N, CA, C and O atoms as a DFTB+ gen file, in Angstrom:
424 C
 N C O
     1  1       0.824      -1.199       0.000
     2  2       0.000       0.000       0.000
     3  2       0.864       1.257       0.000
     4  3       0.418       2.308      -0.462
     5  1       2.099       1.170       0.512
     6  2       2.976       2.330       0.464
     7  2       3.417       2.865       1.814
     8  3       3.958       3.967       1.897
     9  1       3.189       2.088       2.886
    10  2       3.529       2.577       4.233
    11  2       5.025       2.827       4.372
    12  3       5.438       3.901       4.810
    13  1       5.834       1.848       4.004
    14  2       7.288       2.011       4.132
    15  2       7.800       3.065       3.160
    16  3       8.735       3.796       3.486
    17  1       7.218       3.156       1.996
    18  2       7.588       4.201       1.038
    19  2       7.325       5.584       1.641
    20  3       8.132       6.499       1.477
    21  1       6.207       5.732       2.333
    22  2       5.897       6.987       3.005
    23  2       6.961       7.305       4.059
    24  3       7.401       8.450       4.167
    25  1       7.376       6.297       4.837
    26  2       8.388       6.514       5.873
    27  2       9.728       6.877       5.228
    28  3      10.491       7.660       5.794
    29  1      10.021       6.319       4.056
    30  2      11.247       6.715       3.343
    31  2      11.216       8.207       3.023
    32  3      12.218       8.900       3.194
    33  1      10.078       8.698       2.565
    34  2       9.943      10.125       2.277
    35  2      10.039      10.972       3.533
    36  3      10.630      12.052       3.516
    37  1       9.462      10.489       4.617
    38  2       9.555      11.184       5.902
    39  2      11.015      11.266       6.344
    40  3      11.482      12.322       6.772
    41  1      11.725      10.158       6.239
    42  2      13.145      10.127       6.618
    43  2      13.957      11.093       5.765
    44  3      14.821      11.807       6.275
    45  1      13.680      11.113       4.479
    46  2      14.390      12.032       3.590
    47  2      14.120      13.482       4.002
    48  3      15.031      14.310       4.014
    49  1      12.866      13.781       4.338
    50  2      12.514      15.118       4.790
    51  2      13.199      15.506       6.093
    52  3      13.433      16.686       6.352
    53  1      13.519      14.512       6.909
    54  2      14.233      14.749       8.162
    55  2      15.747      14.821       7.960
    56  3      16.499      15.052       8.908
    57  1      16.184      14.620       6.714
    58  2      17.611      14.688       6.417
    59  2      18.370      13.412       6.724
    60  3      19.600      13.424       6.769
    61  1      17.662      12.310       6.937
    62  2      18.313      11.035       7.231
    63  2      18.832      10.401       5.948
    64  3      18.154      10.424       4.920
    65  1      20.008       9.848       6.007
    66  2      20.635       9.229       4.837
    67  2      20.546       7.701       4.868
    68  3      20.989       7.033       3.934
    69  1      19.973       7.149       5.945
    70  2      19.895       5.697       6.124
    71  2      19.051       5.030       5.046
    72  3      18.180       5.652       4.437
    73  1      19.332       3.750       4.827
    74  2      18.484       2.914       3.976
    75  2      17.272       2.520       4.819
    76  3      17.422       1.830       5.828
    77  1      16.097       2.941       4.427
    78  2      14.887       2.682       5.200
    79  2      14.265       1.376       4.707
    80  3      14.011       1.199       3.516
    81  1      14.027       0.466       5.656
    82  2      13.411      -0.812       5.293
    83  2      12.254      -1.106       6.235
    84  3      12.144      -0.502       7.302
    85  1      11.402      -2.023       5.844
    86  2      10.254      -2.390       6.651
    87  2      10.717      -3.090       7.924
    88  3      11.591      -3.956       7.874
    89  1      10.136      -2.719       9.064
    90  2      10.514      -3.363      10.323
    91  2       9.685      -4.608      10.638
    92  3       9.523      -4.956      11.807
    93  1       9.165      -5.279       9.624
    94  2       8.242      -6.389       9.818
    95  2       8.737      -7.412      10.835
    96  3       7.986      -7.791      11.734
    97  1       9.968      -7.860      10.715
    98  2      10.461      -8.900      11.614
    99  2      11.198      -8.333      12.818
   100  3      11.286      -8.994      13.853
   101  1      11.723      -7.133      12.703
   102  2      12.455      -6.511      13.804
   103  2      11.514      -5.799      14.765
   104  3      11.922      -5.492      15.885
   105  1      10.294      -5.527      14.382
   106  2       9.283      -4.747      15.092
   107  2       9.595      -3.253      15.044
   108  3       8.692      -2.452      14.807
   109  1      10.863      -2.855      15.265
   110  2      11.213      -1.432      15.205
   111  2      12.595      -1.265      14.584
   112  3      13.527      -2.001      14.907
   113  1      12.712      -0.302      13.700
   114  2      14.001       0.115      13.152
   115  2      14.253       1.543      13.637
   116  3      13.367       2.396      13.578
   117  1      15.461       1.787      14.111
   118  2      15.834       3.102      14.622
   119  2      16.750       3.802      13.628
   120  3      17.688       3.203      13.103
   121  1      16.471       5.062      13.379
   122  2      17.290       5.881      12.504
   123  2      17.674       7.144      13.264
   124  3      16.808       7.913      13.681
   125  1      18.959       7.351      13.439
   126  2      19.456       8.476      14.242
   127  2      19.799       9.654      13.349
   128  3      20.450       9.506      12.314
   129  1      19.358      10.801      13.763
   130  2      19.655      12.044      13.071
   131  2      19.373      13.188      14.014
   132  3      19.212      12.989      15.218
   133  1      19.315      14.385      13.464
   134  2      18.981      15.550      14.275
   135  2      17.673      15.305      15.036
   136  3      17.555      15.635      16.216
   137  1      16.704      14.724      14.343
   138  2      15.465      14.239      14.956
   139  2      15.413      12.734      14.696
   140  3      15.313      12.320      13.541
   141  1      15.480      11.905      15.743
   142  2      15.442      10.457      15.540
   143  2      14.093      10.003      14.974
   144  3      13.051      10.600      15.246
   145  1      14.145       8.945      14.192
   146  2      12.943       8.345      13.617
   147  2      12.893       6.889      14.058
   148  3      13.854       6.142      13.876
   149  1      11.764       6.493      14.638
   150  2      11.554       5.117      15.075
   151  2      10.411       4.545      14.241
   152  3       9.275       5.010      14.330
   153  1      10.716       3.545      13.440
   154  2       9.765       2.978      12.489
   155  2       9.294       1.618      13.019
   156  3      10.059       0.653      13.049
   157  1       8.035       1.559      13.434
   158  2       7.452       0.354      14.030
   159  2       6.544      -0.372      13.053
   160  3       5.937       0.244      12.177
   161  1       6.458      -1.687      13.209
   162  2       5.443      -2.503      12.543
   163  2       4.698      -3.248      13.641
   164  3       5.255      -4.150      14.267
   165  1       3.451      -2.882      13.877
   166  2       2.659      -3.461      14.959
   167  2       1.702      -4.549      14.474
   168  3       0.743      -4.888      15.167
   169  1       1.962      -5.095      13.287
   170  2       1.058      -6.092      12.705
   171  2       0.857      -7.291      13.626
   172  3      -0.261      -7.784      13.771
   173  1       1.932      -7.759      14.245
   174  2       1.852      -8.975      15.067
   175  2       1.588      -8.673      16.556
   176  3       1.580      -9.592      17.375
   177  1       1.377      -7.421      16.905
   178  2       1.125      -7.047      18.298
   179  2      -0.358      -7.237      18.594
   180  3      -1.215      -6.612      17.969
   181  1      -0.647      -8.109      19.556
   182  2      -2.044      -8.430      19.862
   183  2      -2.467      -8.040      21.271
   184  3      -3.658      -7.864      21.527
   185  1      -1.517      -7.901      22.187
   186  2      -1.865      -7.600      23.578
   187  2      -1.004      -6.449      24.087
   188  3       0.001      -6.088      23.476
   189  1      -1.418      -5.884      25.210
   190  2      -0.629      -4.842      25.846
   191  2       0.733      -5.391      26.269
   192  3       1.733      -4.676      26.215
   193  1       0.776      -6.642      26.684
   194  2       2.043      -7.287      27.029
   195  2       2.978      -7.356      25.828
   196  3       4.177      -7.107      25.951
   197  1       2.421      -7.696      24.660
   198  2       3.226      -7.706      23.429
   199  2       3.803      -6.318      23.172
   200  3       4.970      -6.175      22.809
   201  1       2.974      -5.306      23.364
   202  2       3.398      -3.931      23.110
   203  2       4.519      -3.521      24.067
   204  3       5.503      -2.916      23.642
   205  1       4.379      -3.840      25.340
   206  2       5.434      -3.528      26.310
   207  2       6.748      -4.184      25.925
   208  3       7.812      -3.591      26.103
   209  1       6.686      -5.401      25.400
   210  2       7.924      -6.122      25.054
   211  2       8.684      -5.474      23.898
   212  3       9.866      -5.760      23.704
   213  1       8.025      -4.605      23.127
   214  2       8.709      -3.918      22.025
   215  2       9.524      -2.722      22.509
   216  3      10.363      -2.199      21.776
   217  1       9.272      -2.289      23.751
   218  2       9.914      -1.074      24.256
   219  2       9.227       0.190      23.778
   220  3       9.769       1.286      23.923
   221  1       8.041       0.049      23.209
   222  2       7.315       1.162      22.599
   223  2       7.219       2.375      23.514
   224  3       7.483       3.496      23.078
   225  1       6.846       2.174      24.769
   226  2       6.636       3.299      25.675
   227  2       7.936       4.034      25.980
   228  3       7.919       5.238      26.237
   229  1       9.054       3.330      25.953
   230  2      10.359       3.981      26.127
   231  2      10.664       4.895      24.940
   232  3      11.210       5.984      25.115
   233  1      10.313       4.449      23.738
   234  2      10.547       5.270      22.547
   235  2       9.742       6.563      22.591
   236  3      10.217       7.603      22.135
   237  1       8.537       6.510      23.132
   238  2       7.705       7.715      23.209
   239  2       8.376       8.809      24.026
   240  3       8.149       9.994      23.782
   241  1       9.198       8.423      24.991
   242  2       9.859       9.387      25.874
   243  2      11.194       9.893      25.332
   244  3      11.838      10.722      25.975
   245  1      11.623       9.411      24.162
   246  2      12.944       9.768      23.648
   247  2      12.952      11.005      22.754
   248  3      14.014      11.435      22.306
   249  1      11.789      11.578      22.492
   250  2      11.751      12.842      21.768
   251  2      11.911      12.759      20.266
   252  3      12.187      13.775      19.628
   253  1      11.748      11.594      19.683
   254  2      11.829      11.474      18.234
   255  2      10.446      11.354      17.621
   256  3       9.434      11.645      18.259
   257  1      10.425      10.922      16.378
   258  2       9.175      10.678      15.664
   259  2       8.974       9.176      15.582
   260  3       9.877       8.442      15.181
   261  1       7.790       8.723      15.962
   262  2       7.434       7.303      15.843
   263  2       6.500       7.156      14.652
   264  3       5.379       7.664      14.667
   265  1       6.962       6.462      13.627
   266  2       6.130       6.122      12.471
   267  2       5.683       4.689      12.699
   268  3       6.518       3.786      12.775
   269  1       4.380       4.466      12.808
   270  2       3.861       3.172      13.246
   271  2       2.951       2.574      12.186
   272  3       1.855       3.075      11.932
   273  1       3.420       1.499      11.573
   274  2       2.569       0.753      10.649
   275  2       1.641      -0.137      11.469
   276  3       2.049      -0.681      12.495
   277  1       0.404      -0.288      11.025
   278  2      -0.610      -1.080      11.717
   279  2      -0.911      -0.484      13.101
   280  3      -1.106      -1.224      14.065
   281  1      -0.947       0.845      13.196
   282  2      -1.190       1.504      14.478
   283  2      -2.579       1.190      15.041
   284  3      -2.799       1.329      16.245
   285  1      -3.504       0.774      14.199
   286  2      -4.838       0.422      14.699
   287  2      -4.769      -0.736      15.699
   288  3      -5.678      -0.904      16.513
   289  1      -3.695      -1.535      15.644
   290  2      -3.539      -2.638      16.593
   291  2      -3.189      -2.147      17.998
   292  3      -3.329      -2.897      18.964
   293  1      -2.736      -0.901      18.121
   294  2      -2.350      -0.347      19.427
   295  2      -3.048       0.989      19.682
   296  3      -2.531       1.828      20.420
   297  1      -4.200       1.185      19.083
   298  2      -4.893       2.476      19.154
   299  2      -5.061       2.976      20.579
   300  3      -4.941       4.175      20.830
   301  1      -5.336       2.082      21.510
   302  2      -5.562       2.495      22.897
   303  2      -4.295       3.009      23.566
   304  3      -4.382       3.661      24.607
   305  1      -3.125       2.739      23.008
   306  2      -1.854       3.141      23.610
   307  2      -1.238       4.373      22.949
   308  3      -0.211       4.870      23.411
   309  1      -1.848       4.869      21.879
   310  2      -1.280       6.021      21.175
   311  2      -1.492       7.304      21.973
   312  3      -2.535       7.476      22.604
   313  1      -0.512       8.201      21.950
   314  2      -0.680       9.483      22.646
   315  2      -1.797      10.313      22.015
   316  3      -2.110      10.155      20.835
   317  1      -2.394      11.198      22.817
   318  2      -3.485      12.042      22.319
   319  2      -3.047      12.901      21.143
   320  3      -3.861      13.189      20.266
   321  1      -1.791      13.319      21.098
   322  2      -1.316      14.194      20.030
   323  2      -0.878      13.428      18.771
   324  3      -0.275      14.012      17.871
   325  1      -1.176      12.140      18.708
   326  2      -0.782      11.336      17.545
   327  2      -1.443      11.860      16.274
   328  3      -2.601      12.278      16.282
   329  1      -0.697      11.827      15.206
   330  2      -1.202      12.174      13.873
   331  2      -1.337      10.872      13.101
   332  3      -0.393      10.087      13.026
   333  1      -2.506      10.646      12.532
   334  2      -2.778       9.412      11.808
   335  2      -2.725       9.671      10.309
   336  3      -3.352      10.602       9.803
   337  1      -1.972       8.836       9.610
   338  2      -1.885       8.894       8.157
   339  2      -2.464       7.587       7.634
   340  3      -1.944       6.511       7.930
   341  1      -3.540       7.681       6.857
   342  2      -4.209       6.488       6.332
   343  2      -4.062       6.435       4.818
   344  3      -4.128       7.456       4.135
   345  1      -3.862       5.227       4.309
   346  2      -3.705       5.004       2.877
   347  2      -4.845       4.128       2.380
   348  3      -5.255       3.185       3.056
   349  1      -5.350       4.446       1.199
   350  2      -6.316       3.578       0.543
   351  2      -6.010       3.562      -0.956
   352  3      -5.343       4.451      -1.484
   353  1      -6.513       2.538      -1.613
   354  2      -6.281       2.361      -3.046
   355  2      -6.975       3.467      -3.824
   356  3      -8.129       3.798      -3.551
   357  1      -6.278       4.030      -4.783
   358  2      -6.861       5.033      -5.664
   359  2      -7.515       4.370      -6.862
   360  3      -7.822       3.178      -6.837
   361  1      -7.724       5.148      -7.903
   362  2      -8.403       4.657      -9.092
   363  2      -7.566       3.759      -9.978
   364  3      -8.108       3.020     -10.799
   365  1      -6.236       3.814      -9.821
   366  2      -5.349       2.954     -10.613
   367  2      -4.462       2.141      -9.662
   368  3      -4.429       2.389      -8.457
   369  1      -3.762       1.188     -10.219
   370  2      -2.926       0.292      -9.405
   371  2      -1.903       1.033      -8.559
   372  3      -1.663       0.646      -7.416
   373  1      -1.296       2.084      -9.087
   374  2      -0.240       2.805      -8.389
   375  2      -0.708       4.094      -7.716
   376  3       0.112       4.848      -7.193
   377  1      -1.991       4.349      -7.724
   378  2      -2.517       5.560      -7.103
   379  2      -2.964       5.268      -5.674
   380  3      -3.579       4.235      -5.409
   381  1      -2.650       6.190      -4.746
   382  2      -3.048       6.065      -3.353
   383  2      -3.757       7.340      -2.912
   384  3      -3.436       8.440      -3.362
   385  1      -4.706       7.167      -2.040
   386  2      -5.379       8.286      -1.402
   387  2      -4.835       8.337       0.022
   388  3      -4.900       7.348       0.752
   389  1      -4.304       9.480       0.411
   390  2      -3.694       9.640       1.725
   391  2      -4.526      10.626       2.528
   392  3      -4.776      11.749       2.088
   393  1      -4.953      10.192       3.716
   394  2      -5.717      11.050       4.616
   395  2      -4.907      11.249       5.890
   396  3      -4.370      10.296       6.454
   397  1      -4.828      12.501       6.336
   398  2      -4.075      12.841       7.537
   399  2      -5.051      13.455       8.543
   400  3      -5.816      14.363       8.215
   401  1      -5.005      12.939       9.777
   402  2      -5.899      13.428      10.835
   403  2      -5.135      13.475      12.149
   404  3      -4.155      12.756      12.341
   405  1      -5.595      14.325      13.039
   406  2      -4.982      14.365      14.364
   407  2      -4.771      15.768      14.846
   408  3      -5.615      16.641      14.647
   409  1      -3.655      15.983      15.474
   410  2      -3.294      17.251      16.097
   411  2      -3.526      18.395      15.126
   412  3      -2.874      18.458      14.084
   413  1      -4.449      19.306      15.449
   414  2      -4.785      20.390      14.517
   415  2      -3.693      21.416      14.321
   416  3      -3.847      22.316      13.495
   417  1      -2.587      21.315      15.055
   418  2      -1.458      22.230      14.814
   419  2      -0.798      21.952      13.475
   420  3      -0.051      22.789      12.968
   421  1      -1.061      20.788      12.894
   422  2      -0.383      20.400      11.650
   423  2      -1.345      20.367      10.505
   424  3      -0.955      20.061       9.378
């Protein structure tokens, strides 16, 4: 759908030079820069215990940006100021509709 591609663009906008890859098996990939980027995949997270084991809450306190794929699996744990980016299929195979919701400051 383009989730990791979106995070690649976000990383580029943050000035990160790292090779951005999907964190599917690692759960989280960390990219260090002026503003750190933490890229999560919560697809396999089913319980609050699973979420704690990822170290997710520690990352929230580190002052970076958390890009979270499958965030609907942890909706109850997201901070109130979270910004949600949703993707859906457009009219053609390579077209995507992107909706952004959340903190009205952005």
